[in-house]
C-alpha positions in Angstrom: 2.5 13.1 54.2 -0.7 13.8 52.5 1.2 16.4 49.5 3.3 13.2 48.9 -0.1 10.0 49.0 -1.4 12.6 46.4 1.6 12.6 44.3 2.3 9.5 43.8 -1.7 7.9 42.9 -1.7 11.2 39.9 1.7 10.2 38.7 0.8 6.3 38.7 -2.9 7.7 37.5 -1.4 9.3 34.6 2.0 7.1 33.5 0.2 4.0 33.7 -2.8 4.3 31.2 -0.2 5.8 29.1 2.5 3.0 29.5 -0.5 0.9 28.9 -1.9 2.3 26.2 1.9 2.3 24.1 2.2 -1.6 24.5 -1.9 -1.9 23.1 -0.3 0.2 20.1 2.8 -1.6 19.1 0.8 -5.2 19.8 -1.2 -4.0 17.1 1.8 -2.3 14.8 3.2 -5.9 15.1 0.7 -8.0 14.0 1.2 -9.4 11.3 -1.8 -9.8 9.3 -4.3 -8.9 11.3 -7.0 -5.7 11.3 -4.4 -3.4 12.5 -2.5 -4.2 9.0 -5.1 -3.1 6.9 -5.9 0.2 9.7 -2.6 1.0 10.8 -0.3 3.1 8.2 3.1 1.4 9.7 5.1 2.8 6.7 7.4 1.5 3.7 9.7 -1.6 4.4 12.3 -1.9 0.7 9.9 -5.4 -0.1 9.9 -4.0 -3.6 5.6 -4.4 -3.7 4.1 -1.2 -3.1 1.3 -2.1 -0.7 -1.3 0.1 -0.1 -4.5 -0.6 0.6 -5.6 -2.2 -2.9 -3.2 -4.7 -3.6 -4.2 -5.4 -0.2 -7.6 -5.7 -1.1 -6.4 -7.8 -4.3 -3.3 -10.2 -3.0 -4.2 -9.1 0.8 -0.7 -8.0 1.5 -0.8 -5.4 4.6 -1.7 -2.3 3.5 1.4 0.3 4.8 0.0 2.9 2.8 3.0 2.7 0.3 2.4 5.8 -2.8 0.7 7.8 -0.9 1.2 11.8 0.2 3.0 10.0 3.9 4.7 7.7 2.6 5.4 7.8 -1.6 8.4 5.1 -1.6 9.1 5.8 -5.1 12.5 4.9 -5.1 12.4 1.6 -3.1 8.8 -0.1 -3.6 6.1 1.8 -6.1 7.3 1.6 -9.8 5.2 3.3 -12.2 4.5 3.1 -16.0 2.5 5.4 -18.3 2.1 2.9 -20.6 0.2 -0.3 -17.8 -0.5 2.8 -15.5 -4.9 2.6 -16.3 -5.3 -1.4 -16.7 -2.7 -1.3 -13.3 -5.4 1.4 -11.3 -8.8 -0.7 -13.0 -7.4 -2.7 -11.6 -7.0 -2.0 -8.2 -9.9 -0.2 -8.1 -12.1 -3.3 -9.1 -10.4 -5.4 -6.4 -10.8 -2.5 -4.2 -14.2 -1.7 -4.3 -15.3 -5.9 -3.9 -13.1 -6.6 -1.0 -15.0 -3.4 0.6 -18.3 -5.5 0.1 -16.8 -8.4 1.6 -16.3 -9.0 5.1 -14.9 -5.0 5.6 -12.5 -4.6 3.3 -10.1 -7.6 3.4 -8.9 -9.5 0.7 -11.7 -10.3 -1.8 -12.1 -13.9 -1.6 -11.5 -16.9 -4.9 -15.6 -17.4 -4.3 -16.1 -13.6 -6.1 -13.2 -13.8 -8.8 -15.3 -14.2 -11.1 -17.2 -10.7 -10.6 -13.3 -9.2 -10.1 -12.3 -9.5 -13.2 -15.7 -9.3 -14.8 -15.1 -5.4 -13.8 -11.6 -5.8 -14.7 -12.7 -6.2 -18.6 -15.9 -4.3 -18.2 -15.0 -1.3 -15.9 -17.9 0.8 -14.6 -17.8 4.6 -14.5 -17.2 5.4 -11.1 -13.8 2.9 -11.8 -13.0 4.6 -15.3 -13.7 8.1 -13.3 -11.2 7.6 -10.7 -8.9 6.3 -13.5 -9.0 9.5 -15.7 -5.6 11.2 -13.8 -3.2 9.0 -15.2 0.2 9.6 -12.7 1.9 9.0 -10.1 0.2 10.2 -8.3 -3.2 8.1 -8.4 -1.8 5.4 -6.0 -4.2 3.4 -8.1 -1.9 3.3 -10.9 1.1 2.4 -9.4 2.6 -0.7 -10.1 5.3 -3.0 -7.4 8.5 -2.2 -8.4 9.0 -6.8 -8.2 6.2 -7.1 -10.6 7.4 -3.9 -13.2 11.1 -5.6 -12.6 9.5 -9.2 -14.5 7.7 -6.9 -16.8 10.6 -5.4 -17.8 11.8 -6.1 -21.1 11.9 -2.5 -22.8 12.4 0.9 -22.4 8.3 1.9 -22.0 8.5 0.2 -18.6 9.5 1.4 -15.5 13.5 0.5 -13.8 14.0 -1.2 -10.7 13.0 1.3 -8.2 15.6 -1.0 -5.5 18.6 1.0 -6.1 20.4 -1.9 -3.8 19.8 -3.9 -7.1 22.8 -3.6 -10.0 20.7 -4.8 -12.3 19.7 -2.1 -14.6 16.2 -2.1 -16.8 15.0 1.0 -18.5 12.4 3.2 -18.4 10.0 6.4 -18.3 9.6 8.0 -14.5 11.2 10.5 -12.8 11.0 8.4 -9.3 13.8 6.3 -10.0 17.4 6.5 -10.4 18.6 6.6 -14.0 20.2 3.9 -16.0 24.4 3.8 -16.5 
């Protein structure tokens, strides 16, 4: 009889904390726009927006770690264009660095947009160093497919990465499906 009560106690002692931890993680995971959206790797969602720490700072979108080695998303959300990669990188780093100074990494307050524009027009040396390697491996050099298809008016821009979209726009990246 004593063995049964000890086994019952041990199973609840182990099961209850596991259930509480799982429920807590799920609550954080599904909370929209909160701290968890910035802290947790929620993964890609196929909405043609490259959502990572940089676009979180720039636009306030969730940080889905898209374009990173964990979630490359290169066929769905993240596009790369050689001509705009450096300016995209500088813009993203300016927003990201300034957002880190305000409210622990949330998007840049409207009152500080002039700092961002100043940074973009005259980037500091450390940002230029961050953008010295311009390739799809540099998360800050990636742009959203939605943005790239709006701008895609010639062959230098990336084609639409959303393979469910029948529109074909020629591009220069090996990461997107070829135009037919």
